C-alpha positions in Angstrom: 4.0 27.0 8.5 4.7 24.0 6.3 2.1 23.1 3.8 1.1 19.5 3.2 1.2 18.3 -0.4 -1.5 15.9 -1.4 -0.3 12.7 -2.8 -2.0 11.3 -5.9 -3.5 7.9 -5.6 -0.8 6.6 -7.9 2.0 8.0 -5.7 0.3 6.7 -2.6 0.0 3.2 -4.0 3.6 3.2 -5.1 4.6 4.3 -1.5 2.4 1.5 -0.1 4.1 -0.9 -2.5 7.5 0.3 -1.2 6.4 -0.2 2.4 5.2 -3.7 1.6 8.4 -4.6 -0.1 10.5 -3.2 2.7 8.5 -5.2 5.3 8.9 -8.3 3.2 12.6 -7.8 3.1 12.7 -7.3 6.8 10.7 -10.5 7.5 13.0 -12.5 5.2 16.1 -11.2 7.0 15.0 -12.4 10.4 16.1 -16.0 11.1 13.5 -18.0 13.0 14.9 -19.0 16.3 14.4 -18.1 20.0 16.9 -15.3 20.0 15.2 -13.4 17.2 11.6 -13.8 18.5 11.4 -10.2 19.7 12.6 -9.0 16.3 10.2 -11.2 14.5 7.3 -10.1 16.7 8.2 -6.4 15.9 8.4 -7.0 12.2 5.1 -8.9 12.1 3.4 -6.1 14.1 4.8 -3.5 11.7 3.7 -5.6 8.7 0.2 -5.9 10.1 0.1 -2.2 10.6 1.0 -1.5 7.0 -1.8 -3.8 5.8 -4.3 -2.1 8.1 -3.3 1.3 6.7 -3.6 0.1 3.1 -7.0 -1.3 3.7 -8.1 1.8 5.5 -6.8 4.0 2.7 -8.5 1.8 0.0 -11.8 1.7 1.7 -11.9 5.4 2.6 -11.1 6.8 -0.9 -14.3 8.1 -2.3 -13.1 7.7 -5.9 -10.7 4.9 -5.6 -8.8 4.5 -8.9 -8.5 0.8 -8.5 -11.0 -1.8 -9.6 -13.6 -2.9 -7.0 -12.2 -6.4 -7.4 -8.6 -5.3 -6.3 -10.1 -3.4 -3.3 -12.2 -6.4 -2.2 -9.3 -8.9 -2.7 -7.0 -6.7 -0.7 -9.5 -6.6 2.2 -9.8 -10.4 2.1 -6.1 -10.8 2.0 -5.8 -8.5 5.0 -7.8 -11.1 6.9 -5.5 -13.8 5.8 -2.5 -11.7 6.8 -4.1 -11.2 10.3 -4.5 -15.0 10.7 -1.0 -15.9 9.6 0.5 -13.0 11.6 -1.2 -14.4 14.7 0.1 -17.9 13.9 3.6 -16.7 13.3 3.7 -14.7 16.6 2.6 -17.6 18.7 4.5 -20.3 17.0 7.0 -19.0 14.5 7.0 -21.1 11.4 8.8 -20.5 8.2 5.7 -21.3 6.2 3.6 -18.5 7.8 6.4 -16.0 7.4 7.0 -17.1 3.8 3.3 -16.6 3.0 3.3 -13.1 4.5 6.3 -12.2 2.4 4.7 -13.6 -0.7 1.5 -11.7 -0.1 3.4 -8.4 0.5 5.3 -8.9 -2.8 2.1 -9.9 -4.8 0.1 -6.9 -3.5 3.0 -4.5 -4.2 3.2 -5.8 -7.8 -0.6 -5.5 -8.2 -0.5 -1.9 -7.0 2.3 -1.0 -9.3 0.8 -2.8 -12.3 -2.7 -1.5 -11.9 -1.7 2.0 -11.2 0.2 2.2 -14.5 -3.0 1.5 -16.4 -5.3 3.9 -14.4 -5.8 7.3 -15.9 
């Protein structure tokens, strides 16, 4: 039987940051035209799933090592991600995709920065 090793919050946040960055790169690589709509839709769905997992993880951690402010801001950003994902799925616009990419990169940076200062 294989044992499951618990990840520290620091390691978990770094992995989440990696997922956010990978998703941002995937979104950037997809050109917005009719031929790529299925790819864009899949990438947007995956990105939204990543955000949902992150928010679920942050809200379910009893002793979250991050500041309350970062946790609440992340939850609020997830609502923005949902809205822009919906917009981009129904009418792909470079602005919506660009915003999602920027949010992914910013949250990844915040996770990496804040986790280096948490003891």
